[in-house]
C-alpha positions as CSV (number, residue, x, y, z in Angstrom):
1,M,22.1,80.8,94.8
2,S,21.0,84.3,93.9
3,M,18.5,85.2,91.2
4,S,21.4,86.8,89.2
5,D,23.1,83.4,89.2
6,V,19.9,81.7,87.9
7,A,19.4,84.5,85.3
8,A,23.0,84.1,84.1
9,G,22.2,80.5,83.1
10,D,19.5,81.6,80.7
11,P,20.7,83.5,77.6
12,N,17.5,85.4,77.1
13,T,17.3,86.6,80.7
14,D,21.0,87.4,80.8
15,Y,20.6,89.4,77.6
16,A,17.6,91.3,78.9
17,L,19.4,92.2,82.1
18,T,22.5,93.4,80.2
19,I,20.3,95.7,78.2
20,L,18.4,96.9,81.2
21,R,21.6,97.7,83.1
22,H,23.1,99.6,80.2
23,G,23.6,103.3,80.8
24,A,21.1,104.3,78.1
25,V,18.2,102.4,79.8
26,A,19.2,102.4,83.5
27,P,17.9,105.9,84.4
28,R,14.5,105.0,83.0
29,L,14.6,101.7,84.9
30,E,15.4,103.5,88.1
31,E,12.4,105.8,87.6
32,L,10.1,102.9,86.9
33,V,11.3,101.0,90.1
34,A,11.0,104.2,92.2
35,G,7.5,104.9,90.9
36,L,6.3,101.4,91.6
37,R,7.9,101.4,95.1
38,R,6.2,104.7,95.9
39,R,2.8,103.2,95.0
40,G,3.5,100.0,96.8
41,L,3.4,98.0,93.6
42,L,7.0,96.9,93.3
43,D,6.6,93.2,92.5
44,P,7.7,90.9,89.6
45,V,4.4,91.2,87.7
46,N,4.3,95.0,87.8
47,L,8.0,95.6,87.2
48,G,8.1,92.8,84.6
49,G,5.3,94.4,82.7
50,G,7.2,97.6,82.4
51,L,10.6,96.2,81.3
52,R,9.9,95.4,77.7
53,P,8.6,98.9,77.0
54,L,11.8,100.4,78.3
55,I,13.9,98.4,75.8
56,E,11.4,99.1,73.0
57,E,11.4,102.8,73.8
58,M,15.2,102.9,73.6
59,L,15.1,101.0,70.2
60,D,12.4,103.4,68.9
61,D,14.7,106.3,69.8
62,T,17.6,104.8,67.9
63,S,17.8,106.5,64.5
64,E,18.7,105.0,61.2
65,E,22.0,106.8,61.4
66,D,22.7,105.2,64.8
67,W,22.1,101.8,63.3
68,Q,24.4,102.6,60.4
69,I,27.1,103.7,62.8
70,A,26.7,100.5,64.8
71,A,27.0,98.6,61.5
72,L,30.2,100.4,60.6
73,C,31.7,99.6,64.0
74,L,30.8,95.9,63.5
75,I,32.3,95.9,60.0
76,E,35.4,97.6,61.2
77,E,35.9,95.0,64.0
78,E,35.3,92.2,61.6
79,E,37.8,93.6,59.1
80,E,40.4,94.1,61.8
81,A,40.0,90.5,63.0
82,A,40.3,89.2,59.5
83,A,43.4,91.3,58.8
84,A,45.0,89.9,61.9
85,D,44.1,86.4,60.8
86,G,42.3,86.1,64.1
87,P,39.0,84.5,64.8
88,P,36.0,86.4,63.5
89,A,34.7,89.2,65.7
90,L,31.2,87.8,65.3
91,R,30.3,84.2,65.6
92,V,27.2,82.1,66.0
93,L,26.9,80.5,69.4
94,P,25.5,77.0,69.7
95,G,21.7,77.2,69.7
96,D,21.7,80.7,68.3
97,A,20.5,81.7,64.8
98,E,22.0,85.2,65.0
99,P,25.7,86.1,65.2
100,R,27.0,87.4,68.5
101,R,30.2,89.1,69.5
102,A,33.0,86.7,70.3
103,A,34.1,86.7,73.9
């Protein structure tokens, strides 16, 4: 069993990996990994310590307009699903307090 298989079983780890593999974050992640490798410091503690700041930096770079556009997209998806009498585009998964996109 690979670590990716183990991570897929944990929603928090799976979510973090999804974000870190996203195109907006991946180039910065590659730079971080390469820098740690060059210095001989590529290990779970050093890399792990740099992962949250990558996500936080991306969130900090997201403007209020970006959030509003994202909200408009979610509203549009929800309205399209409601008009089609389909299941909601967002739903709360068991154990979650926040809505997530339906699969």
